[in-house]
N, C-alpha and C positions, 0 to 999 in steps of 0.2 A: 127578421125580415123587414121590419120597419126601419131599423138603422140602416140597412143596406140602400132602402129608398131615399133616405134623407141624405146619405152619403153621396148616392148617385145624382140627386137633384142639386145639391151643393155644389158637385164637381162640374156639372152641366152647367150651372149658373155662373160658376166662376171662369169658365172656359168661355162662356158668350161674352161676359164682361171684359174679359182680357182681348177677345177679339174685335170688340167695338172699341177698346180704347187704342187698340193697335191701328184700326181704320182710321180712327179720327187723326191720329199722329201722322200717318202715310198721307191722309188727305191734307193737313195743314203744310206739310213738308212739299209735297210734289206739287198740287194744284194752285193753292192759296200763294204761297212764296213764288212759284213761278209766275203766275198772273200778275203779281204786283212788280216782279222784275221786268216783264214784258211792257207793261203799261208804262212804268216809269221810266225806261229806255227809250220811248217815243219822244221824251223832253229833251231838247237839245242841252248839252252838259251834264245831264245825270249820268253817271257811271254805272251806278248799281243802288238797289233799293232792297231791303229785307227788314221783316219784324222781327226782333231779339226780344229776350226777357232780361231785364237788367233791375237787379234789386227786387225780383218778383214782380216787376211792372213791365208791361209790353210799351215799345217804342219802335216806330219806324226809323232804321238809320238810312241817309241818303248821301252816299259819296258822290261828290262833284267834282268836276274839272272845267274850268271857264264857263261857267253857267251865266247865261243872260235871261233877261225877263222873269225876274224873281216873283213877282206878283202872280203872273199866270202859271208859272212852274209850282207855287206853292199852293194854287186853289187846285189844280190838277192832282198833286200828291194828296192834298185834303180828301179829295173823293176817292182815290185809291186806298188811302189809309183806313177808311171807315172808322172814324173816332179814335185812332190810336195818335198819341202825340208823335210828332216829326222831329227829328234831330238831324240836321245837315252836318256833314263832314266836307270842310274846305282846304284849301292850301295857303293859308295865311301864313306872313310873315312877322316880326315883330314891330316893324315900322307900321304895318297897317293895323296891328293890334293897338299900337300907341296912339294912332290918329282915330281909330273908334272910339278909344277911351276919352279923347278929347271932344269929339262931336257928340258924345253922350248928353252932355250939358244941354246942348242946342236941340237934341232929338227927345229928351224927358221934358225940357221946358215947352216944347211945341204941343207934346201930349197934354201936360198939366193945364196950360193957358189957352190952347186951342190956336196959337197964333202960328199955323203951318207954313204961311208964305215967308214969314221972317226965319223958321227954323231951317227952311229948305236954302234959302239965300245963305245963310250962316254956315251951314254943313258943306254946301258948294263951295263958298269960299274958303274953308279951311282945307278941303280936299285940294282945291287949285294951288294954295301955296304950298301944300306937302308935294305936289306933284304926282297926285294920285288921282286915277279916272274913279268917277262915281256914278253909280246907277241908283237913282233915289226913287221910288215908287210909293204909293199910298193907297189904302181904301178905307172904308169904316171899321175894318177890324185891325189893320196892321201897317206900319211904315216897314217898307222893304228896302234893305241897304246892300249894296254889292260894290266893295271896294277893290279895284284892280291896280297891280303894279308891277309890270312886267309879267312874269307867269305866275305871281302870287296873287291870290284872290280871297278876300274875307267877305262870309255871307252872315247877315243876320236877319230875322224876323222880329221885329219890336212889337208885340200886341198892344192894342191899345184898350181893350176890355178885359184883359186878363182870362181869355178861355182857355189857355193852356192847350191850345192846338201844336204850338211850337215849343221846343225845347232849346235851351242854348247852343249855339253851334261849337262844335270842337274840331280841332286841327288834325287834318289827316296824314 
């Protein structure tokens, strides 16, 4: 009789645990992911956003297409992400990647030395010489860079204080 009770209690406990776990997964997939997608699609240039597990770590993957206003978009996405690091997926090409590699010197020097006006002028001059349109913004946390060339776009958020809110951008 006692064995039956223990078996029945164990079975009921396991059933309740399974229901709770299933409910959590359904809640995560249906309501949280849909909420993130809906809020992120209000930002011009954001195609989709979702939270994924990559190497057992969560990150928000944000696919973009001709995004503008990266600083404001990043701040909005950071609020939506709720402390999950954000990775942008852009539509870059090899010439934009090459230019970004070249302007990295000025960007990193600006961060290290604090000479941001010189950094801005240097970066804008290099972009102009390459025939690339640049959108460069900054706040106390990061430098926001958008490079545009025809239909290609490179997006990078370079954090100044190592907060790890933004992960390196990948090509889409």
